[in-house]
Structures are given as C-alpha cells and as structure tokens.
C-alpha positions in Angstrom: -2.1 7.1 -38.3 -1.4 5.2 -35.1 1.7 6.5 -33.1 3.2 2.9 -31.8 5.3 4.6 -29.1 2.5 6.2 -27.7 0.1 3.1 -27.9 2.9 1.2 -26.2 2.9 3.4 -23.4 -1.1 3.6 -23.2 -1.0 -0.1 -23.0 1.2 -0.3 -20.0 -0.7 2.5 -18.3 -4.0 0.5 -19.0 -2.3 -2.7 -17.6 -1.5 -0.7 -14.3 -5.1 0.5 -14.1 -6.4 -3.1 -14.4 -4.0 -4.9 -12.1 -2.6 -2.5 -9.6 -4.5 0.7 -9.4 -6.4 -0.4 -6.5 -3.6 -1.7 -4.5 -1.3 1.2 -5.3 -4.5 3.7 -4.3 -3.1 4.3 -0.8 0.5 5.0 -1.8 -1.1 7.8 -4.3 -3.5 9.0 -1.3 -1.0 8.8 1.7 2.6 9.8 2.7 4.8 6.9 3.7 4.7 7.8 7.4 0.8 8.1 7.6 0.2 5.0 5.7 2.7 2.9 7.8 1.2 4.6 10.9 -2.5 3.9 9.9 -1.4 0.0 9.5 0.3 0.0 12.8 -2.7 1.4 14.3 -4.9 -1.2 12.9 -2.4 -3.9 13.6 -2.5 -3.0 17.2 -6.0 -3.3 17.5 -6.1 -6.6 15.7 -3.1 -8.0 17.6 -4.9 -6.9 21.0 -8.1 -8.9 20.0 -6.2 -11.9 18.7 -3.9 -11.9 21.9 -7.1 -11.8 23.9 -8.5 -14.9 21.9 -5.6 -17.0 22.3 -5.7 -16.2 25.9 -9.2 -17.2 26.2 -8.7 -20.2 24.3 -5.7 -21.5 26.4 -7.8 -20.7 29.4 -10.5 -22.9 28.3 -8.2 -25.6 27.2 -6.4 -25.6 30.5 -9.7 -25.1 32.8 -9.1 -28.2 34.7 -5.5 -27.7 36.0 -6.4 -24.2 36.6 -9.3 -24.8 38.7 -7.3 -27.5 40.6 -4.6 -24.9 41.5 -6.9 -21.8 41.9 -6.3 -21.0 45.6 -2.5 -21.6 45.0 -2.1 -19.4 42.1 -0.1 -16.0 42.5 -2.2 -13.6 40.7 0.0 -10.7 40.5 2.8 -13.2 39.1 0.3 -14.6 36.5 -0.8 -11.1 35.5 2.8 -9.9 35.0 3.7 -12.8 33.0 0.7 -12.4 30.8 1.5 -8.9 30.5 5.3 -9.6 29.2 4.1 -12.2 26.9 1.4 -9.5 25.5 4.3 -7.2 25.3 6.6 -9.6 23.5 3.9 -10.4 21.1 2.8 -6.9 20.2 6.5 -5.7 19.7 7.1 -8.6 17.3 3.5 -8.2 15.7 3.9 -4.5 15.0 7.6 -5.0 14.0 6.3 -7.4 11.3 3.7 -5.1 10.3 6.1 -2.3 10.0 8.7 -4.3 7.8 5.6 -5.9 5.5 3.8 -2.5 4.9 7.0 -0.6 4.3 8.2 -3.0 1.6 4.5 -2.8 0.1 4.4 0.9 0.3 7.9 1.0 -1.5 6.5 -1.4 -4.1 3.7 0.6 -4.9 5.4 4.0 -4.8 7.6 2.5 -7.4 4.6 1.3 -9.6 2.9 4.9 -9.4 6.0 6.6 -10.1 6.6 4.5 -13.5 2.8 5.2 -14.2 3.3 8.7 -13.8 6.5 8.8 -15.8 4.7 6.9 -18.6 1.6 9.5 -18.3 4.2 12.3 -18.8 5.8 10.7 -22.0 2.2 9.9 -23.4 1.1 13.8 -22.9 4.9 14.8 -24.5 3.9 12.8 -27.5 0.6 14.5 -27.9 2.3 18.0 -27.4 4.7 17.1 -30.0 2.0 16.0 -32.6 0.0 19.0 -31.6 2.9 21.2 -32.5 3.8 19.4 -35.8 0.2 19.5 -36.9 -0.2 23.4 -36.1 3.2 23.8 -37.9 1.8 21.7 -41.0 -1.4 24.0 -40.9 0.6 27.4 -40.5 3.1 26.4 -43.4 -0.1 25.3 -45.9 -1.7 28.7 -44.9 1.3 30.9 -45.9 2.1 29.0 -49.0 -1.4 28.7 -50.4 -2.7 32.2 -49.6 -2.4 35.1 -52.2 -3.4 38.6 -51.6 
C-alpha cells in the first residue's frame, strides 16, 4: 500500500532535484563566507576587465580630441582621475556582487534546509514502517508457534 504522506514528501524532493539542485549545489559545498569570497574574486577580475574595455572604448571614441590636446594633457592628473573612477566603479560593483550573492546564498540555503528536513521526514516514515513490520512479524511468530 502506498503511504501518501511519504509520497507527498518524495514528490517535493523530486521537484527540488529537477528544478533547484543545480543552483543550490554551491550552497551545499561551501560555507557562506567561502561562497561569497569566491564570487567577489570572480567579480573583481571581471570588473577589472570590463573597466579596461570601457576605458579603451572611451579612448577610441574620444581619439580626435585627445590627439588635439596631447601636449597639454596633465598625465599624472589623468591617471589619478582614472584610478579614482576605477576605485569607485569597483567598490560599487563589488558591493552589488556582495548583496546579490549574499541573498542568493540565503535563498539557496533555505531551499537546501527544507530539502534535508523533508528527507529526514521520509527516513522517519520508512523507519516507522520498518518497526511496524517487525512488530507484526514478531507478533505473528509468537502466536503461531507451538512447541
């Protein structure tokens, strides 16, 4: 006979496996601090590359005015300005990364905890059924056996 309660939990677990397991895998493997640090490191590299590309595209777009003022440009001032822009860009980008991946980790951990809670319930139902089966077998042997 099918245990409907156990089936209900198993269907929920199957939905998790099909839909969310891949997204929640890092939440099962990493601690919060490690997961967010890894994402921040990736974002630092990507942010640096993107800032360089944006700077190169701006340089190509503004090539004519830059070449016209080439001799009068304060190179140290320009480098300090670009460095400040880079610092502001990276702080904002890494802050956004921290917020997004912190929320993502919290969401994933909640899903994983719910999955493990359902798994424990299914295991408890199996254990209860096994105990009942053993009790029924033991009671059947005691009453049916004559010496």
